[in-house]
C-alpha positions in Angstrom: 35.1 -12.5 -23.0 34.7 -14.3 -26.3 37.7 -13.8 -28.6 35.5 -12.6 -31.5 34.5 -9.7 -29.2 38.1 -8.5 -28.9 39.5 -5.8 -31.1 42.4 -7.6 -32.7 45.1 -5.8 -34.6 48.3 -6.8 -36.4 51.8 -5.7 -35.6 53.0 -2.7 -37.5 56.0 -4.9 -38.5 53.8 -7.4 -40.2 54.4 -7.8 -43.9 51.7 -7.0 -46.6 51.6 -10.7 -47.5 50.2 -11.6 -44.1 52.8 -14.2 -43.3 54.5 -14.7 -39.9 52.2 -12.3 -38.1 50.8 -12.0 -34.6 47.6 -10.2 -33.6 47.1 -8.5 -30.3 44.0 -7.4 -28.4 44.1 -5.1 -25.4 41.6 -5.1 -22.6 41.7 -3.4 -19.2 42.9 -6.5 -17.5 45.2 -8.2 -20.0 46.9 -8.5 -23.4 45.8 -11.3 -25.7 48.1 -12.6 -28.4 47.3 -15.0 -31.3 48.7 -16.3 -34.6 47.1 -14.4 -37.4 47.5 -17.3 -39.8 45.2 -19.5 -37.8 42.9 -17.5 -35.6 40.9 -20.7 -34.6 43.9 -21.9 -32.5 43.9 -20.8 -28.8 45.5 -17.5 -28.0 47.5 -16.7 -24.9 46.8 -14.0 -22.4 49.2 -12.1 -20.1 48.5 -9.4 -17.5 49.4 -5.9 -18.6 52.4 -5.6 -16.3 54.0 -8.7 -17.8 53.4 -7.5 -21.3 55.2 -4.2 -20.4 58.1 -6.2 -19.1 58.2 -8.4 -22.3 58.1 -5.4 -24.6 60.8 -3.6 -22.6 63.0 -6.6 -22.8 62.5 -7.0 -26.6 63.3 -3.4 -27.1 66.7 -3.8 -25.5 67.7 -6.7 -27.7 
C-alpha cells in the first residue's frame, strides 16, 4: 500500500504548533508510524499485536 493511501492522524497529545508530533495510520494488518515534520522520510510498520504491547508498556510508565 502506498503511504499516501493511508489515513494518517496525529496523536491527541500533539501540540497546536505541530512540533514533535508523530502520525499513525491503522490497517487490518499493521500500524504505520511516521514523523509528521517530514512525511517524506520512511515510516515504520509494526504488527497490531506488537503495537498493543508497546502502548500497554507506555501506559504503565
